[in-house]
TIGU-88916 format. One line per field, with one value per atom (N, C-alpha, C): residue number from 1; atom name; x, z, y. Coordinates in nm, 2 decimals, padded with zeros to 4 digits. Example, Ala and Ser with C-alpha at 12.3 -4.5 7.8 and 13.67 -1.06 7.14 Angstrom:
residues 2
k	[1,1,1,2,2,2];
a	[N,CA,C,N,CA,C];
X	[01.32,01.23,01.32,01.28,01.37,01.29];
Z	[00.78,00.78,00.78,00.71,00.71,00.79];
Y	[-00.57,-00.45,-00.33,-00.22,-00.11,00.00];
END
This chain:
residues 262
k	[1,1,1,2,2,2,3,3,3,4,4,4,5,5,5,6,6,6,7,7,7,8,8,8,9,9,9,10,10,10,11,11,11,12,12,12,13,13,13,14,14,14,15,15,15,16,16,16,17,17,17,18,18,18,19,19,19,20,20,20,21,21,21,22,22,22,23,23,23,24,24,24,25,25,25,26,26,26,27,27,27,28,28,28,29,29,29,30,30,30,31,31,31,32,32,32,33,33,33,34,34,34,35,35,35,36,36,36,37,37,37,38,38,38,39,39,39,40,40,40,41,41,41,42,42,42,43,43,43,44,44,44,45,45,45,46,46,46,47,47,47,48,48,48,49,49,49,50,50,50,51,51,51,52,52,52,53,53,53,54,54,54,55,55,55,56,56,56,57,57,57,58,58,58,59,59,59,60,60,60,61,61,61,62,62,62,63,63,63,64,64,64,65,65,65,66,66,66,67,67,67,68,68,68,69,69,69,70,70,70,71,71,71,72,72,72,73,73,73,74,74,74,75,75,75,76,76,76,77,77,77,78,78,78,79,79,79,80,80,80,81,81,81,82,82,82,83,83,83,84,84,84,85,85,85,86,86,86,87,87,87,88,88,88,89,89,89,90,90,90,91,91,91,92,92,92,93,93,93,94,94,94,95,95,95,96,96,96,97,97,97,98,98,98,99,99,99,100,100,100,101,101,101,102,102,102,103,103,103,104,104,104,105,105,105,106,106,106,107,107,107,108,108,108,109,109,109,110,110,110,111,111,111,112,112,112,113,113,113,114,114,114,115,115,115,116,116,116,117,117,117,118,118,118,119,119,119,120,120,120,121,121,121,122,122,122,123,123,123,124,124,124,125,125,125,126,126,126,127,127,127,128,128,128,129,129,129,130,130,130,131,131,131,132,132,132,133,133,133,134,134,134,135,135,135,136,136,136,137,137,137,138,138,138,139,139,139,140,140,140,141,141,141,142,142,142,143,143,143,144,144,144,145,145,145,146,146,146,147,147,147,148,148,148,149,149,149,150,150,150,151,151,151,152,152,152,153,153,153,154,154,154,155,155,155,156,156,156,157,157,157,158,158,158,159,159,159,160,160,160,161,161,161,162,162,162,163,163,163,164,164,164,165,165,165,166,166,166,167,167,167,168,168,168,169,169,169,170,170,170,171,171,171,172,172,172,173,173,173,174,174,174,175,175,175,176,176,176,177,177,177,178,178,178,179,179,179,180,180,180,181,181,181,182,182,182,183,183,183,184,184,184,185,185,185,186,186,186,187,187,187,188,188,188,189,189,189,190,190,190,191,191,191,192,192,192,193,193,193,194,194,194,195,195,195,196,196,196,197,197,197,198,198,198,199,199,199,200,200,200,201,201,201,202,202,202,203,203,203,204,204,204,205,205,205,206,206,206,207,207,207,208,208,208,209,209,209,210,210,210,211,211,211,212,212,212,213,213,213,214,214,214,215,215,215,216,216,216,217,217,217,218,218,218,219,219,219,220,220,220,221,221,221,222,222,222,223,223,223,224,224,224,225,225,225,226,226,226,227,227,227,228,228,228,229,229,229,230,230,230,231,231,231,232,232,232,233,233,233,234,234,234,235,235,235,236,236,236,237,237,237,238,238,238,239,239,239,240,240,240,241,241,241,242,242,242,243,243,243,244,244,244,245,245,245,246,246,246,247,247,247,248,248,248,249,249,249,250,250,250,251,251,251,252,252,252,253,253,253,254,254,254,255,255,255,256,256,256,257,257,257,258,258,258,259,259,259,260,260,260,261,261,261,262,262,262];
a	[N,CA,C,N,CA,C,N,CA,C,N,CA,C,N,CA,C,N,CA,C,N,CA,C,N,CA,C,N,CA,C,N,CA,C,N,CA,C,N,CA,C,N,CA,C,N,CA,C,N,CA,C,N,CA,C,N,CA,C,N,CA,C,N,CA,C,N,CA,C,N,CA,C,N,CA,C,N,CA,C,N,CA,C,N,CA,C,N,CA,C,N,CA,C,N,CA,C,N,CA,C,N,CA,C,N,CA,C,N,CA,C,N,CA,C,N,CA,C,N,CA,C,N,CA,C,N,CA,C,N,CA,C,N,CA,C,N,CA,C,N,CA,C,N,CA,C,N,CA,C,N,CA,C,N,CA,C,N,CA,C,N,CA,C,N,CA,C,N,CA,C,N,CA,C,N,CA,C,N,CA,C,N,CA,C,N,CA,C,N,CA,C,N,CA,C,N,CA,C,N,CA,C,N,CA,C,N,CA,C,N,CA,C,N,CA,C,N,CA,C,N,CA,C,N,CA,C,N,CA,C,N,CA,C,N,CA,C,N,CA,C,N,CA,C,N,CA,C,N,CA,C,N,CA,C,N,CA,C,N,CA,C,N,CA,C,N,CA,C,N,CA,C,N,CA,C,N,CA,C,N,CA,C,N,CA,C,N,CA,C,N,CA,C,N,CA,C,N,CA,C,N,CA,C,N,CA,C,N,CA,C,N,CA,C,N,CA,C,N,CA,C,N,CA,C,N,CA,C,N,CA,C,N,CA,C,N,CA,C,N,CA,C,N,CA,C,N,CA,C,N,CA,C,N,CA,C,N,CA,C,N,CA,C,N,CA,C,N,CA,C,N,CA,C,N,CA,C,N,CA,C,N,CA,C,N,CA,C,N,CA,C,N,CA,C,N,CA,C,N,CA,C,N,CA,C,N,CA,C,N,CA,C,N,CA,C,N,CA,C,N,CA,C,N,CA,C,N,CA,C,N,CA,C,N,CA,C,N,CA,C,N,CA,C,N,CA,C,N,CA,C,N,CA,C,N,CA,C,N,CA,C,N,CA,C,N,CA,C,N,CA,C,N,CA,C,N,CA,C,N,CA,C,N,CA,C,N,CA,C,N,CA,C,N,CA,C,N,CA,C,N,CA,C,N,CA,C,N,CA,C,N,CA,C,N,CA,C,N,CA,C,N,CA,C,N,CA,C,N,CA,C,N,CA,C,N,CA,C,N,CA,C,N,CA,C,N,CA,C,N,CA,C,N,CA,C,N,CA,C,N,CA,C,N,CA,C,N,CA,C,N,CA,C,N,CA,C,N,CA,C,N,CA,C,N,CA,C,N,CA,C,N,CA,C,N,CA,C,N,CA,C,N,CA,C,N,CA,C,N,CA,C,N,CA,C,N,CA,C,N,CA,C,N,CA,C,N,CA,C,N,CA,C,N,CA,C,N,CA,C,N,CA,C,N,CA,C,N,CA,C,N,CA,C,N,CA,C,N,CA,C,N,CA,C,N,CA,C,N,CA,C,N,CA,C,N,CA,C,N,CA,C,N,CA,C,N,CA,C,N,CA,C,N,CA,C,N,CA,C,N,CA,C,N,CA,C,N,CA,C,N,CA,C,N,CA,C,N,CA,C,N,CA,C,N,CA,C,N,CA,C,N,CA,C,N,CA,C,N,CA,C,N,CA,C,N,CA,C,N,CA,C,N,CA,C,N,CA,C,N,CA,C,N,CA,C,N,CA,C,N,CA,C,N,CA,C,N,CA,C,N,CA,C,N,CA,C,N,CA,C,N,CA,C,N,CA,C,N,CA,C,N,CA,C,N,CA,C,N,CA,C,N,CA,C,N,CA,C,N,CA,C,N,CA,C,N,CA,C,N,CA,C,N,CA,C,N,CA,C,N,CA,C,N,CA,C,N,CA,C,N,CA,C,N,CA,C,N,CA,C,N,CA,C,N,CA,C,N,CA,C,N,CA,C,N,CA,C,N,CA,C,N,CA,C,N,CA,C,N,CA,C,N,CA,C,N,CA,C,N,CA,C,N,CA,C,N,CA,C,N,CA,C,N,CA,C];
X	[08.18,08.26,08.36,08.39,08.48,08.62,08.71,08.84,08.95,08.91,09.01,09.09,09.05,09.13,09.24,09.25,09.35,09.49,09.57,09.70,09.71,09.60,09.59,09.62,09.68,09.70,09.58,09.52,09.40,09.42,09.38,09.39,09.24,09.22,09.08,09.10,09.04,09.04,08.92,08.94,08.84,08.81,08.92,08.90,08.92,08.92,08.94,08.81,08.70,08.57,08.46,08.34,08.22,08.24,08.18,08.18,08.32,08.41,08.55,08.61,08.59,08.65,08.59,08.46,08.40,08.45,08.48,08.53,08.67,08.75,08.89,08.89,08.80,08.80,08.75,08.65,08.60,08.71,08.77,08.87,08.99,09.03,09.14,09.10,08.98,08.93,08.93,08.93,08.93,09.08,09.17,09.31,09.38,09.30,09.36,09.46,09.56,09.66,09.62,09.57,09.49,09.58,09.58,09.63,09.52,09.51,09.41,09.45,09.37,09.40,09.30,09.35,09.27,09.35,09.28,09.35,09.43,09.39,09.46,09.53,09.66,09.74,09.70,09.67,09.64,09.51,09.42,09.29,09.32,09.40,09.44,09.51,09.60,09.68,09.59,09.49,09.40,09.32,09.27,09.19,09.28,09.40,09.49,09.53,09.55,09.58,09.46,09.34,09.22,09.22,09.25,09.26,09.37,09.48,09.59,09.56,09.50,09.46,09.36,09.28,09.19,09.25,09.38,09.45,09.48,09.44,09.45,09.58,09.61,09.73,09.68,09.74,09.71,09.82,09.82,09.92,09.84,09.89,09.82,09.89,09.81,09.87,09.78,09.85,09.77,09.78,09.67,09.67,09.53,09.53,09.41,09.38,09.26,09.23,09.22,09.20,09.19,09.32,09.43,09.56,09.64,09.68,09.75,09.87,09.95,10.08,10.05,09.95,09.91,09.87,09.80,09.75,09.87,09.96,10.08,10.16,10.18,10.25,10.17,10.04,09.96,09.99,09.99,10.02,10.16,10.26,10.40,10.40,10.32,10.31,10.26,10.16,10.10,10.20,10.28,10.38,10.49,10.54,10.65,10.61,10.48,10.44,10.38,10.31,10.23,10.27,10.37,10.42,10.34,10.24,10.16,10.03,09.94,09.80,09.71,09.63,09.53,09.39,09.36,09.22,09.22,09.14,09.13,08.98,08.95,08.81,08.82,08.76,08.76,08.63,08.65,08.54,08.54,08.65,08.66,08.55,08.48,08.37,08.33,08.28,08.23,08.08,08.00,07.86,07.81,07.88,07.83,07.70,07.60,07.47,07.47,07.41,07.39,07.28,07.18,07.08,07.14,07.09,07.15,07.16,07.06,07.06,07.17,07.22,07.33,07.46,07.47,07.59,07.68,07.81,07.91,07.97,08.04,08.12,08.22,08.28,08.38,08.33,08.21,08.14,08.12,08.07,08.05,08.18,08.28,08.41,08.47,08.45,08.51,08.45,08.32,08.26,08.29,08.28,08.32,08.47,08.55,08.70,08.73,08.66,08.69,08.62,08.49,08.41,08.43,08.43,08.45,08.59,08.65,08.79,08.88,08.85,08.93,08.92,08.80,08.79,08.88,08.88,08.96,09.11,09.15,09.30,09.34,09.26,09.30,09.32,09.22,09.23,09.35,09.37,09.49,09.62,09.63,09.76,09.78,09.67,09.69,09.70,09.67,09.67,09.80,09.91,10.04,10.07,10.04,10.06,09.97,09.85,09.75,09.79,09.84,09.89,10.00,10.09,10.20,10.16,10.05,09.99,09.92,09.88,09.80,09.66,09.61,09.46,09.44,09.31,09.28,09.13,09.10,08.96,08.94,08.85,08.82,08.67,08.65,08.51,08.49,08.40,08.37,08.25,08.26,08.15,08.07,07.96,07.87,07.76,07.64,07.53,07.40,07.28,07.16,07.12,07.18,07.15,07.23,07.16,07.23,07.19,07.24,07.21,07.06,06.99,06.86,06.76,06.80,06.72,06.78,06.70,06.75,06.72,06.79,06.76,06.80,06.71,06.75,06.87,06.96,07.08,07.20,07.17,07.28,07.29,07.27,07.28,07.42,07.52,07.66,07.70,07.66,07.68,07.62,07.49,07.43,07.49,07.54,07.61,07.74,07.81,07.94,07.91,07.81,07.78,07.73,07.64,07.60,07.72,07.80,07.92,08.02,08.03,08.11,08.07,07.93,07.88,07.91,07.90,07.93,08.08,08.16,08.31,08.33,08.26,08.28,08.26,08.15,08.11,08.22,08.27,08.37,08.51,08.54,08.66,08.66,08.54,08.53,08.56,08.52,08.55,08.70,08.76,08.90,08.99,08.95,09.04,09.01,08.91,08.87,08.98,09.05,09.16,09.28,09.28,09.39,09.35,09.23,09.17,09.15,09.11,09.08,08.93,08.86,08.71,08.69,08.58,08.54,08.39,08.35,08.21,08.19,08.06,08.02,07.92,07.93,07.82,07.75,07.61,07.53,07.46,07.52,07.45,07.33,07.24,07.12,07.17,07.07,07.11,07.18,07.30,07.39,07.42,07.41,07.45,07.60,07.64,07.78,07.79,07.91,07.93,07.86,07.86,07.80,07.65,07.59,07.44,07.40,07.48,07.45,07.46,07.55,07.56,07.44,07.35,07.23,07.12,07.15,07.05,06.96,06.90,06.81,06.68,06.63,06.51,06.53,06.64,06.67,06.69,06.76,06.79,06.66,06.56,06.43,06.35,06.35,06.28,06.34,06.47,06.53,06.50,06.51,06.48,06.34,06.25,06.11,06.08,06.17,06.15,06.20,06.26,06.32,06.23,06.19,06.10,06.15,06.28,06.33,06.32,06.29,06.27,06.40,06.51,06.63,06.73,06.82,06.94,07.04,07.11,07.21,07.33,07.41,07.54,07.65,07.77,07.89,07.92,07.90,07.93,07.84,07.71,07.63,07.69,07.76,07.83,07.96,08.03,08.16,08.15,08.05,08.04,08.00,07.93,07.90,08.03,08.11,08.23,08.33,08.33,08.41,08.38,08.25,08.21,08.27,08.25,08.29,08.44,08.52,08.66,08.72,08.63,08.68,08.70,08.77,08.79,08.66,08.56,08.43,08.35,08.39,08.32,08.40,08.49,08.58,08.51,08.39,08.32,08.22,08.23,08.13,08.21,08.17,08.24,08.14,08.16,08.07,07.93,07.92,07.79,07.77,07.65,07.62,07.54,07.56,07.48,07.42,07.29,07.22,07.20,07.25,07.24,07.16,07.03,06.95,06.83,06.82,06.71,06.58,06.58,06.46,06.41,06.49,06.45,06.40,06.45,06.41,06.29,06.24,06.13,05.99,05.95,05.81,05.79,05.67,05.64,05.59,05.55,05.50,05.50,05.48,05.47,05.35,05.25,05.13,05.17,05.27,05.32,05.37,05.45,05.50,05.38,05.28,05.17,05.09,05.08,05.01,05.08,05.22,05.30,05.28,05.27,05.25,05.12,05.01,04.88,04.87,04.93,04.93,05.01];
Z	[35.42,35.39,35.50,35.54,35.64,35.58,35.61,35.55,35.66,35.78,35.89,35.90,35.83,35.84,35.73,35.65,35.54,35.61,35.56,35.61,35.74,35.80,35.92,35.89,35.99,35.98,36.04,35.95,35.99,35.98,36.09,36.09,36.09,36.00,35.99,35.99,36.10,36.10,36.03,35.98,35.90,35.77,35.71,35.60,35.46,35.45,35.31,35.24,35.31,35.25,35.33,35.27,35.35,35.40,35.52,35.57,35.60,35.64,35.67,35.54,35.43,35.30,35.26,35.28,35.25,35.34,35.47,35.55,35.51,35.48,35.43,35.30,35.21,35.08,35.10,35.18,35.20,35.28,35.38,35.45,35.36,35.28,35.19,35.08,35.04,34.95,35.00,35.14,35.20,35.25,35.20,35.23,35.35,35.41,35.51,35.46,35.54,35.50,35.58,35.50,35.56,35.57,35.69,35.70,35.69,35.59,35.57,35.64,35.74,35.82,35.80,35.77,35.75,35.80,35.83,35.87,35.75,35.63,35.51,35.43,35.42,35.36,35.21,35.14,35.00,34.99,35.07,35.07,35.11,35.21,35.25,35.14,35.08,34.97,34.85,34.82,34.71,34.74,34.86,34.90,34.90,34.95,34.95,34.81,34.72,34.58,34.51,34.54,34.49,34.53,34.66,34.71,34.64,34.62,34.56,34.41,34.35,34.21,34.19,34.30,34.30,34.34,34.37,34.41,34.56,34.64,34.78,34.83,34.96,35.02,35.11,35.09,35.17,35.18,35.29,35.30,35.36,35.34,35.39,35.51,35.60,35.71,35.74,35.77,35.80,35.95,36.02,36.16,36.21,36.32,36.38,36.50,36.51,36.61,36.75,36.75,36.88,36.94,36.87,36.92,36.96,37.09,37.13,37.05,37.02,36.95,36.81,36.75,36.61,36.62,36.72,36.73,36.76,36.84,36.87,36.74,36.66,36.54,36.44,36.44,36.36,36.39,36.52,36.56,36.52,36.53,36.48,36.33,36.26,36.11,36.08,36.15,36.12,36.15,36.26,36.30,36.19,36.15,36.05,35.91,35.87,35.73,35.72,35.83,35.82,35.93,36.01,36.11,36.23,36.26,36.38,36.36,36.46,36.45,36.51,36.42,36.46,36.48,36.39,36.39,36.38,36.47,36.46,36.45,36.34,36.32,36.35,36.46,36.49,36.43,36.32,36.24,36.23,36.25,36.23,36.31,36.25,36.32,36.24,36.31,36.24,36.29,36.21,36.25,36.21,36.25,36.22,36.29,36.22,36.29,36.36,36.48,36.55,36.66,36.66,36.77,36.90,37.01,37.14,37.16,37.12,37.14,37.07,36.96,36.88,36.90,36.97,36.99,37.09,37.06,37.15,37.22,37.33,37.41,37.32,37.23,37.14,37.04,36.99,36.90,36.97,37.09,37.16,37.19,37.23,37.26,37.14,37.03,36.90,36.86,36.87,36.83,36.93,37.06,37.16,37.14,37.11,37.10,36.99,36.88,36.76,36.78,36.80,36.80,36.92,37.04,37.16,37.21,37.23,37.28,37.17,37.04,36.93,36.94,36.97,36.98,37.09,37.21,37.32,37.28,37.22,37.19,37.08,36.98,36.88,36.95,37.03,37.10,37.19,37.27,37.36,37.29,37.17,37.10,37.04,37.00,36.93,37.03,37.16,37.25,37.27,37.28,37.30,37.19,37.07,36.95,36.96,37.00,37.01,37.12,37.23,37.34,37.30,37.22,37.17,37.08,37.00,36.92,36.99,37.11,37.20,37.17,37.09,37.06,36.97,36.96,36.88,36.86,36.76,36.74,36.72,36.80,36.79,36.75,36.64,36.60,36.59,36.67,36.68,36.59,36.51,36.44,36.52,36.58,36.65,36.56,36.60,36.52,36.59,36.52,36.59,36.65,36.60,36.66,36.79,36.90,37.03,37.11,37.08,37.16,37.15,37.04,37.02,36.98,36.88,36.83,36.85,36.81,36.82,36.70,36.67,36.56,36.59,36.57,36.61,36.54,36.62,36.57,36.60,36.65,36.67,36.82,36.91,37.05,37.09,37.04,37.06,37.00,36.87,36.80,36.87,36.91,36.98,37.11,37.18,37.31,37.28,37.18,37.15,37.11,37.03,36.99,37.10,37.18,37.30,37.39,37.41,37.49,37.44,37.31,37.26,37.31,37.33,37.37,37.52,37.60,37.74,37.76,37.68,37.68,37.64,37.53,37.48,37.58,37.66,37.74,37.85,37.91,38.01,37.95,37.83,37.76,37.73,37.69,37.66,37.78,37.90,38.02,38.05,38.04,38.07,37.97,37.85,37.75,37.72,37.78,37.76,37.80,37.91,37.95,37.85,37.76,37.66,37.53,37.53,37.40,37.30,37.35,37.26,37.27,37.16,37.17,37.13,37.18,37.15,37.12,37.00,36.96,36.88,36.85,36.77,36.67,36.56,36.46,36.47,36.45,36.46,36.33,36.24,36.11,36.13,36.04,36.02,35.91,35.82,35.72,35.60,35.58,35.49,35.38,35.25,35.15,35.14,35.18,35.18,35.13,35.11,35.07,35.16,35.29,35.39,35.37,35.36,35.34,35.20,35.10,34.97,34.97,35.06,35.07,35.13,35.19,35.25,35.15,35.03,34.92,34.89,34.77,34.73,34.81,34.86,34.93,35.07,35.13,35.26,35.24,35.13,35.10,35.08,35.01,34.98,35.11,35.19,35.32,35.40,35.41,35.49,35.43,35.30,35.24,35.26,35.26,35.28,35.43,35.52,35.66,35.69,35.59,35.62,35.56,35.64,35.59,35.46,35.44,35.32,35.20,35.23,35.12,35.05,35.12,35.06,35.17,35.13,35.22,35.22,35.32,35.33,35.25,35.22,35.15,35.25,35.21,35.30,35.32,35.21,35.22,35.32,35.34,35.44,35.58,35.61,35.74,35.74,35.63,35.62,35.65,35.60,35.61,35.76,35.82,35.96,36.05,36.02,36.08,36.06,35.93,35.89,35.98,36.00,36.09,36.23,36.29,36.42,36.44,36.33,36.33,36.30,36.27,36.23,36.34,36.32,36.42,36.45,36.36,36.38,36.49,36.52,36.62,36.75,36.77,36.89,37.02,37.03,37.16,37.17,37.09,37.09,37.14,37.24,37.29,37.37,37.35,37.42,37.36,37.24,37.17,37.06,37.02,36.91,36.80,36.68,36.56,36.50,36.49,36.43,36.28,36.19,36.05,35.99,35.98,35.94,35.85,35.80,35.71,35.78,35.92,36.00,36.03,36.02,36.04,36.18,36.28,36.42,36.46,36.38,36.42,36.42,36.32,36.32,36.44,36.50,36.61,36.57,36.44,36.39,36.24,36.17,36.03,35.98,36.07,36.03,36.01,36.08,36.06,35.92,35.87,35.73,35.63,35.66,35.57,35.56,35.68,35.68,35.60,35.61,35.54,35.39,35.34,35.20,35.15,35.24,35.20,35.19,35.28,35.28,35.17];
Y	[01.05,00.93,00.91,00.79,00.76,00.74,00.82,00.81,00.79,00.78,00.78,00.65,00.54,00.42,00.41,00.51,00.51,00.50,00.40,00.38,00.30,00.26,00.19,00.04,-00.03,-00.17,-00.25,-00.33,-00.40,-00.55,-00.62,-00.77,-00.82,-00.91,-00.97,-01.12,-01.18,-01.33,-01.39,-01.51,-01.57,-01.49,-01.44,-01.34,-01.40,-01.53,-01.59,-01.61,-01.60,-01.61,-01.55,-01.54,-01.49,-01.35,-01.33,-01.20,-01.14,-01.23,-01.18,-01.13,-01.20,-01.16,-01.03,-01.01,-00.88,-00.77,-00.79,-00.69,-00.66,-00.76,-00.73,-00.65,-00.68,-00.61,-00.47,-00.44,-00.31,-00.22,-00.28,-00.20,-00.17,-00.26,-00.23,-00.12,-00.12,-00.02,00.12,00.13,00.26,00.29,00.22,00.25,00.17,00.08,00.00,-00.10,-00.13,-00.24,-00.36,-00.46,-00.57,-00.70,-00.76,-00.90,-00.99,-01.07,-01.17,-01.30,-01.33,-01.45,-01.56,-01.68,-01.80,-01.92,-02.03,-02.15,-02.21,-02.18,-02.24,-02.13,-02.14,-02.04,-02.01,-02.11,-02.10,-02.01,-02.03,-01.95,-01.81,-01.79,-01.65,-01.58,-01.65,-01.59,-01.55,-01.64,-01.61,-01.48,-01.47,-01.35,-01.23,-01.24,-01.12,-01.08,-01.18,-01.14,-01.07,-01.11,-01.04,-00.89,-00.87,-00.73,-00.65,-00.71,-00.64,-00.61,-00.70,-00.68,-00.56,-00.54,-00.43,-00.30,-00.30,-00.18,-00.16,-00.26,-00.25,-00.31,-00.30,-00.35,-00.47,-00.58,-00.70,-00.80,-00.87,-00.98,-01.10,-01.22,-01.34,-01.40,-01.46,-01.54,-01.66,-01.77,-01.89,-01.91,-01.92,-01.94,-01.99,-02.06,-02.12,-02.03,-01.96,-01.87,-01.94,-02.07,-02.14,-02.18,-02.14,-02.18,-02.05,-02.03,-01.91,-01.88,-01.98,-01.96,-01.90,-01.95,-01.90,-01.76,-01.72,-01.58,-01.49,-01.53,-01.45,-01.43,-01.54,-01.52,-01.43,-01.44,-01.35,-01.20,-01.17,-01.03,-00.99,-01.08,-01.06,-01.03,-01.11,-01.09,-00.95,-00.91,-00.77,-00.66,-00.68,-00.59,-00.58,-00.70,-00.70,-00.65,-00.68,-00.65,-00.51,-00.47,-00.34,-00.24,-00.28,-00.18,-00.16,-00.25,-00.23,-00.29,-00.27,-00.31,-00.20,-00.15,-00.04,-00.10,-00.19,-00.25,-00.40,-00.46,-00.60,-00.64,-00.71,-00.76,-00.91,-00.96,-01.10,-01.16,-01.22,-01.27,-01.42,-01.49,-01.63,-01.71,-01.80,-01.87,-01.99,-02.09,-02.21,-02.23,-02.30,-02.33,-02.46,-02.57,-02.71,-02.73,-02.78,-02.81,-02.94,-02.94,-03.07,-03.04,-03.13,-03.12,-03.17,-03.12,-03.15,-03.30,-03.38,-03.52,-03.59,-03.53,-03.59,-03.52,-03.41,-03.33,-03.40,-03.40,-03.46,-03.34,-03.38,-03.27,-03.22,-03.30,-03.25,-03.15,-03.18,-03.08,-02.95,-02.95,-02.83,-02.75,-02.82,-02.76,-02.70,-02.76,-02.72,-02.58,-02.57,-02.44,-02.33,-02.36,-02.26,-02.22,-02.32,-02.30,-02.20,-02.22,-02.13,-02.00,-02.00,-01.88,-01.79,-01.84,-01.76,-01.75,-01.87,-01.86,-01.80,-01.82,-01.76,-01.61,-01.56,-01.41,-01.36,-01.42,-01.38,-01.39,-01.50,-01.52,-01.42,-01.39,-01.29,-01.15,-01.12,-00.99,-00.98,-01.08,-01.08,-01.07,-01.14,-01.13,-00.99,-00.92,-00.79,-00.68,-00.70,-00.59,-00.52,-00.59,-00.51,-00.42,-00.45,-00.36,-00.24,-00.27,-00.15,-00.06,-00.11,-00.03,00.06,00.00,00.08,00.20,00.17,00.27,00.38,00.35,00.44,00.45,00.36,00.35,00.22,00.19,00.07,00.05,-00.03,-00.06,-00.21,-00.27,-00.41,-00.43,-00.50,-00.53,-00.68,-00.72,-00.87,-00.90,-01.00,-01.05,-01.15,-01.11,-01.20,-01.25,-01.25,-01.30,-01.26,-01.26,-01.25,-01.38,-01.49,-01.62,-01.64,-01.65,-01.67,-01.55,-01.43,-01.31,-01.27,-01.30,-01.25,-01.37,-01.45,-01.55,-01.69,-01.79,-01.93,-02.00,-02.11,-02.20,-02.34,-02.44,-02.58,-02.63,-02.69,-02.74,-02.65,-02.53,-02.44,-02.39,-02.48,-02.44,-02.40,-02.48,-02.45,-02.32,-02.30,-02.17,-02.05,-02.07,-01.96,-01.92,-02.03,-02.00,-01.92,-01.96,-01.89,-01.75,-01.72,-01.58,-01.49,-01.55,-01.48,-01.45,-01.55,-01.54,-01.43,-01.41,-01.30,-01.16,-01.15,-01.02,-01.00,-01.10,-01.09,-01.06,-01.12,-01.09,-00.95,-00.90,-00.77,-00.66,-00.67,-00.56,-00.54,-00.64,-00.63,-00.59,-00.64,-00.61,-00.46,-00.40,-00.26,-00.18,-00.22,-00.14,-00.15,-00.27,-00.29,-00.21,-00.20,-00.14,00.01,00.06,00.20,00.30,00.27,00.37,00.37,00.26,00.25,00.31,00.37,00.43,00.32,00.20,00.09,00.06,00.07,00.04,-00.11,-00.16,-00.30,-00.30,-00.33,-00.33,-00.46,-00.48,-00.60,-00.57,-00.64,-00.65,-00.78,-00.77,-00.89,-00.91,-00.99,-01.02,-01.11,-01.08,-01.18,-01.28,-01.31,-01.40,-01.33,-01.36,-01.30,-01.40,-01.36,-01.45,-01.47,-01.59,-01.63,-01.77,-01.82,-01.96,-02.06,-02.03,-02.12,-02.12,-02.01,-02.01,-02.07,-02.04,-02.10,-02.25,-02.31,-02.45,-02.52,-02.44,-02.50,-02.52,-02.47,-02.49,-02.38,-02.37,-02.26,-02.25,-02.37,-02.36,-02.30,-02.33,-02.26,-02.11,-02.07,-01.93,-01.86,-01.92,-01.86,-01.84,-01.94,-01.93,-01.82,-01.81,-01.71,-01.57,-01.55,-01.42,-01.38,-01.48,-01.45,-01.41,-01.44,-01.40,-01.27,-01.20,-01.07,-00.96,-00.86,-00.76,-00.69,-00.67,-00.61,-00.71,-00.83,-00.93,-00.98,-00.96,-01.01,-01.05,-01.14,-01.17,-01.05,-01.04,-00.93,-00.97,-00.87,-00.89,-00.88,-00.93,-00.92,-00.77,-00.69,-00.55,-00.48,-00.53,-00.47,-00.48,-00.59,-00.61,-00.53,-00.53,-00.47,-00.32,-00.25,-00.11,-00.07,-00.16,-00.13,-00.15,-00.25,-00.27,-00.16,-00.11,00.01,00.13,00.15,00.27,00.25,00.13,00.11,00.11,00.09,00.10,00.24,00.33,00.46,00.56,00.67,00.77,00.83,00.83,00.89,00.82,00.69,00.61,00.60,00.70,00.69,00.68,00.74,00.75,00.63,00.53,00.42,00.30,00.24,00.11,00.03,-00.11,-00.20,-00.21,-00.17,-00.17,-00.27,-00.29,-00.38,-00.31,-00.35,-00.31,-00.43,-00.44,-00.55,-00.52,-00.60,-00.58,-00.70,-00.69,-00.81,-00.77,-00.65,-00.62,-00.62,-00.61,-00.61,-00.75,-00.85,-00.99,-01.02,-00.96,-00.99,-00.91,-00.82,-00.73,-00.80,-00.88,-00.93,-01.02,-01.01,-01.09,-01.23,-01.24,-01.37,-01.36,-01.47,-01.47,-01.39,-01.38,-01.29,-01.15,-01.10,-00.96,-00.94,-01.04,-01.03,-01.05,-01.13,-01.14,-01.01,-00.94,-00.82,-00.71,-00.71,-00.62,-00.64,-00.76,-00.79,-00.74,-00.76,-00.72,-00.57,-00.50,-00.35,-00.29];
END
């Protein structure tokens, strides 16, 4: 059991729903003091209240990860409410679909601004507090889409998620002397509000493409992030963990059909 985050100050962006909410909930259940960050204060407060009702420690903060001033205020909030920053989970992300022929420059910039630039700004804002602590853990929520796979309509999303990993590898080198690790989790298809909004047919097709035969849960991602944020993972940096139930493994649909036959 990983117990090394007990009492640690944890910042989770995009934490009012989906994977971010799952990360915040799991970290709080292990004794972390979580700052729930969302663009909308009411949603952040609702998620933080759920954590507190379950016996955890949480506070809410409203901020836009694409805005430097908001991220600086986020770091200040973690300092004032929880006494510092030990762990940062940069999870905030958006995934509006648009084919290249229909995508505008503004569409592209918006996704890159939130998903990639937002990762940079959140990390930059939290670095001074981690330096004062003498160590830190940063866990980036990337995706299999972009770094490994592709999906029509998500060129901007895929670019942002692949970009996160390029950023991560050099950031891990720069921050290693400060005893700050930077790693990433790469979720496959996870059952969240966003996936559910695509309808039951989409969810069925996605689960059918996974060798385990199911969509992942937010907890599946959260526990991988928990490991990377622990003292036990102190010697791991610049690395990725794919959490997809084996989704990227089959070379074709025939491989899944052969699995079913056997």
